[in-house]
N, C-alpha and C positions, 0 to 999 in steps of 0.2 A: 504494500500500500504506500501511497505518496507520503502519508504522515509518518510511517515507520522510517522512511528514508530521510525525511527532514529532521526528525528528532535524533536519529543516529548521526547525521551530518553535523548537527549543532553540538552534540555531546563529544564527538571525536575532535571537532575543531576546538572546543573549549579545553579538552584534555591536552591537545597538542600545544595550545597557547600557554597553558600552565607549565607544561614540560619545558617549552622553549624559554620562557621567562626565567624559570628556575636555573636551567643550565647556563643561560646567558649571565645571570647574576653570579653563579658559581665560577664559571670559566673566564668571564671577561671583567665584570664590574669589580669583584673582590680582588683579583690580581692587580687591576689598575689602581684600586684604592690603596692596596699595600705598597705598590711601587711609588705612588704619590707621597705616602707618609714617609717612606725611606728616603726619597729624594729630598723632601723638605727637611728631614733630619740632617742629611748630609750637607745641604746648603747652609743650614744653621751652623753646623760645626765648622764648615769652611770659613764662614764669616767670623766665627770666634778665633780661628787660627790666624786669619788675616789681621785681626785686631791685636792678637798676641805678638805677631811678627812686627807690626808697626810700632806698638807701644813699647816693646823691649828694644827697639832700634837694632834688631839683629842684622838687617840689611846694611846699615851704616858700618857696623862693626866688621862685617865680612868684607865690605868694599875696601877696607884698609889692607886686606891681605894678611891680617894677623890672626892668631887664634882668638877665640872668644874671650873677652876680658873677664876677670874674676867677678866683677860686679854683676855682669850679665848671668854668670852661673848662679849667682845668688838669686837674681830675679826669676830665672827659669825654675829654680827649686821652689820659690814662693808660688809661682803659677801652678807647678805640679801639686803642691800641697793644697792650694785653694780650689783649683778646678778639677782636681782628682782625675787627670787623664791617666790612662794605663801606661803610656810611654811617650816620650818626646825625643825627636832626633832632628839634628841639623846637618844638612848636606852641603858640600861644595858644589859648584856647577859641574865638576867632573864626576860627581856621584859618590864621593868619599864621605863617610860619617865623621864629623868633627866634634859632635856632641851627641850623647845619648844618656838617658836615665839608667840604661844598662851599660856600665863602663866597658864590658867586654866587646860591645859592638863598635866602639870608636875605631876608625880606620877601615871599617868594612866597606867594600866597594861592590858588593853583589847586586845592589839595586841601581847601579850606575845608569843602565839603559832606561829604567823607569824615570829616574831623576832628570835625565836629558829630555825625555818626552814631556815632563811637566814644564820644564823651562821653555821648550819650544812652543808648547801650548799657551803659555803665558797666563793661565788661569788655574785656580785651585780645583783639584779633583778629589773624589772620595769613593770608597767602595766598602760594602758590607761583607764581613767574614763571620760565618756562624760555625763554631766548632764545639767539640766536647771538652768540658772541664769538670773533672771529678765525676759526679753522678748526674750532672745536668749539662745544659748547653750554654755557651757564652756567645753573645753577639757583639762584635767589635766593628767600629767604623774607622777605617784608616783614611786620614785627610792629609793631602800634600798641597802645600801653598808655596808658590814661587816668590822669592824675595829679590827686589831689584833696587838700584839706586840710579837716578837719572836715566831710567829706562834700560839700564844695563843689568842683566841677571847676575846676582852675586851668590845665590844659593837657594836651598829649599828647606822649608820647615815641615816636618812630619809629626802629626799628633794622632795617637791612638785613643779612642773613646770607647768606654764600655757602655753599651746601650741595652744590656741584657734585660733589665727591668722593663724598659719601653718595648723592646722586642717581644717579651713574653706577654705583656698586656695586649699588644697588637695581635699576637698569635692567638691568644684566648678570645679576643674580640672577633677575629676572623673565623675561628672554629665555632664560636657561638652563632655567628651570622650564617655559617654553613648549616649548622644544626637547625637554626630557626627557619631558613629557607626550605630545608628538607621537610621539616614539620609542616610548614605552610603548604608545600607541594603535596605531601601525603594527605593533608586535610582537604585541600581543594580537589585533589584527584579523587579521593574517597567520596567527598560530597557530590561532585559531578557524577561520579559513577552511580551513587545511590539515587540521586535525582533522576538521572537518565533511566535507570532501571524502573523507578517508580513511575516516571512518565510513560515509558513503554508499556508497563503493566496496565496503567490506566487506559492507554490507547487500545491495547489488546482487549481489555475488559469492555470498553465502550464499543469497539468494533464487534466483539462477540455479541453484545446486546443488540447492536444494529443488525448484525447478520441474523440473530434469532428473531428480531422483529420483522426483518425482511422475509424470512422463511414463513413466519406466522402470517404476514400479509399475503404471501404467495398462496399459502394454504387456504386462507380466508377467501382470496380472490377465486381460487379454484373451486372451493365449495360454493361460492356465490355464483360462479358460472354454471356449475352443475344444477344449482337451484333454479337459476335463470332458464336454462334449457328445459329443465323438468317442468317448470311452470308454463313456459311457452308451449311445450309439447302437449301438456294436459289441456291448456286453454284452447289451442287450435283443434285438438281432437274433440273437445267438448262442442266447439262451434260447428265444426264439420258434421259431427254426429247429429246436432240439432237440425242442420240444413238437410242432411240426407234423410233423417226421420220424416221431416215435412214432405220432402219430394217422394219418398217411398210410400208414405201414407196416402198422398194424393194420387199416386199412380194406382194403388190398390183400389181406391174409391172410383177412379175413372174406369178401371177394368170392370168393376161391378155395374157401373152405369152403362158402359158399352154393351155389356151382356144383356141388359134390359132395353137396349136401343136408346139410351138416354145420354146426355152430355152435360157438363158443368164448366162454363168458361172461367168462373172464379177460381176453380181448382187449378186450372192452367195458369191463371195469373199468379196465384200463390207459388206455383212451381217456378215460374219465370222470376219472381222476386227472390226466391231462394237461390237460384243459380246466380243471380246478380250479386247476392250477398257473398256467395262462395268466390265469385270473381274478385270482388272488392277485398275479401280477406286475403286472397293470394297476392293481390296487388300490394296490400299493406305489408304483408310479410316480405315481399320482394324489396320494398322500399327500406324496411328495417335492415335487411341484409345487404342493402346498397346494390341490389341486382336490377332494380327498376331505374330506367333512364328518365330524366326529366326533360320536358319540352320548355326550354327557357326562352323568355322574351322580356321586353321592357314592360314593367308593371307600374301603374299608378295605384298606390296602396289605399288611398282614400276611398275610391270607388270599390276596390276589392273588399275592403273591410265592411263597407256598407252592405254589399251583397252577401257577406258571410254571416251576418246576424240572423240566427234562426227565427222562424215565425213564432211569436209568443202566443201560445194558446191560453195562457193564464196571466193576463196583464195585471190582474189585481194582486197576484202573489209575488212576482218578480218585476222590478222596474229596470230598464236598460238605459244607461246614460252614455252617450257617445261624445267624445271630445277629440276631433281629428284636426290636425293642423292644416291650414290652407296651402302651405308651401312645402308639403312633404316631398322629399327627394325621390325620384324614381329608382327602382331596383331592377335587377335582372333575376328572373325566376320563373317557376311554373305556377301560373295563376290558379290552375285547378287544384293542385296539391296544397298550395298555401291557403286557399279558401277552405279546404277541408280541415287543415290544422287549426285555423282560427275558429271555425265553426265548432270543432270538437272542444276547444278550450273554453269557448263561451258556454256550450252545453254543460261542460264539466263544472263551471262556476255556477250555473243555474241549478244543477243537481246538488251542489254543496249546500244550498240554502233551502232546506226542506220546509222551513217555516216562512219562506219568503225573504225578500231583501232587495238590494241594489247591486247590479253588475255595472261597473265602470269600465268602459273601453276607451283607451286614450292612445294616440299615436303622435309622436313628435320627432323632429330631427334631433339627433344627439351626437355631439362631438366627444368622444371618449379619450381621455388622456391615459398615459402610462401609470401603473400602480393603482388603478381604480378598484373599488371595493367589489365589483362584479367579477374581477379576475379575467377580463377579456382583453384582447390585443387593442392597442390604441388605434383610433380611426374614426371615420364618420359613418354613422348608422341611422336607420330609422328604428326608433324604439316603440314597440307596441306593448302596452300594459293592459292586462285584464285582471280586474280586482273584484273580489266578491266579499260579502259580509257574512260568510258562513261560519261553521264551527272551527275551521282551521285544521291543519295537519299536525299531528304530534311530531316532535323533533326526531324521534327514532324512526319515523316512517319517511322523512324527507329524502333520505338517501335512496329509497327504493321506488319512489313515485314514477321513475322512468322505466321500471321493469314492466315487460308485457304482462297483462292480466293482473297487475297489482292494483288493489283498490282498498280504500278504508271503509267502503260500504259492504254490506253482505252480498253474497253471490246472487241471491234472488233479486236484489234490487238493481243489478247491473243491466245496462242497455248497450247495444252496439256490439262490436266484435270483441271488446275487452282489451284491445291493444292500446287504447287510451293514450296516455302521455308518451309512451314509447313510440307510437306512430307519429305524434306531433314532433317529438324531438328528432326523429329520423328525417322528417321533412326539413326542419330548420337546419340540421347538420348538412343536408345535401345542398343547402343554399349558402353554405359557408357562414351561417349565422350562429347565434348562441341563445340558449333559453335558460332562464334562471327563475327560481321559485323562492319566495319569502312567505312565511306563514306563521301566524301566532294563534295558538289554541284559544278559541272563544272570540276571536276578533276577525278572522277571515284570512284569505290567501290572495297573493298577488303574483301573477305569472308575467315575466318580462321577456320579450322577444327582441333580439338585436339583429337586424338584417343589414348587411353592408350595402351602401348606396352604389348606384351605377358608376 
């Protein structure tokens, strides 16, 4: 399903984003931060060494080409005691040690190449060395500062600083940040995983319910179709049986009359009417099954509706009110079938008012917009409304009123073929129109027909 793919895609993207952010922090941000801290520490220590070299006037002393004076030895020792460097060394431009806090290193030239590089570079440099001392680790920064007089190099000052404490704090901070990032990663990953699983479970559950509802609807539709066909078959069989009974009975009577040399034209007329009823029934069935073709032409509905009103044999019981617009748009359709449908609907409204009442027939041009309450496509229609003041149709029966032979009256009170609203709906459907019913129990029923204009 589409929703499965979407939720999986979102979950995978979120998990990938969390993973990438965590790895980026671990592999890029943390090392860069550590490097930045060490570089700042080294720069600070180089600045201190530069200050020491200038304040002790080591460059001026070396520029004279003589050994370091005794008073400078005293100053160096003071610096050593106050600043607590691990070691201090002074080199000549050639790389020989002329002063060291470790006396054995005086005269050593093993770092000559490095010293020459510092002098050529003209700026202080430093590096971090981490080694094992006793049972722990020691972090030492070696700082080399060139000394010059009048832009002429005269030597190099080397200072060793112990930053083990700072290094350990940074190391612990880094380790803590790694652990924190890992915890955040695991938490977010776990949360996303749980949320995704829950979302997928909810979607599956919802789709299971939807599938179950769909199957139930299919079963109900199938059962409804079987009931529809069963009702249609029984109704048609009943109507044909009545017609055949009338025809066969009249034939039997005619045979008896013929045997006596007599005849009865009325019996023949009854048989003729019965065969016409059978023909109409077949025509109606063909229309419902859409097997009947319509003879469509331009129709003026005002005159057609006027002709469709049945003759009222009981004017005192039911009153007919007609309200037809003078400017009704013409439509394309079969006038004969449309007249039958309108007549059947008016008769149906008449029969719904057993105690008498008013049938209102109204026709107007109607422009229907999108999203209308009738649920029909937008467009221009002629709307025909047939309203009665009868007892109304219960809500549970509204869905079935278009079924063949469905009625809210008793079978004995039925008139006509019994195809009723099913026949009317088929006619309207074949004209690309729509039929809607609104009914309130105790207040009456309104049937609305929407026919598209020419």
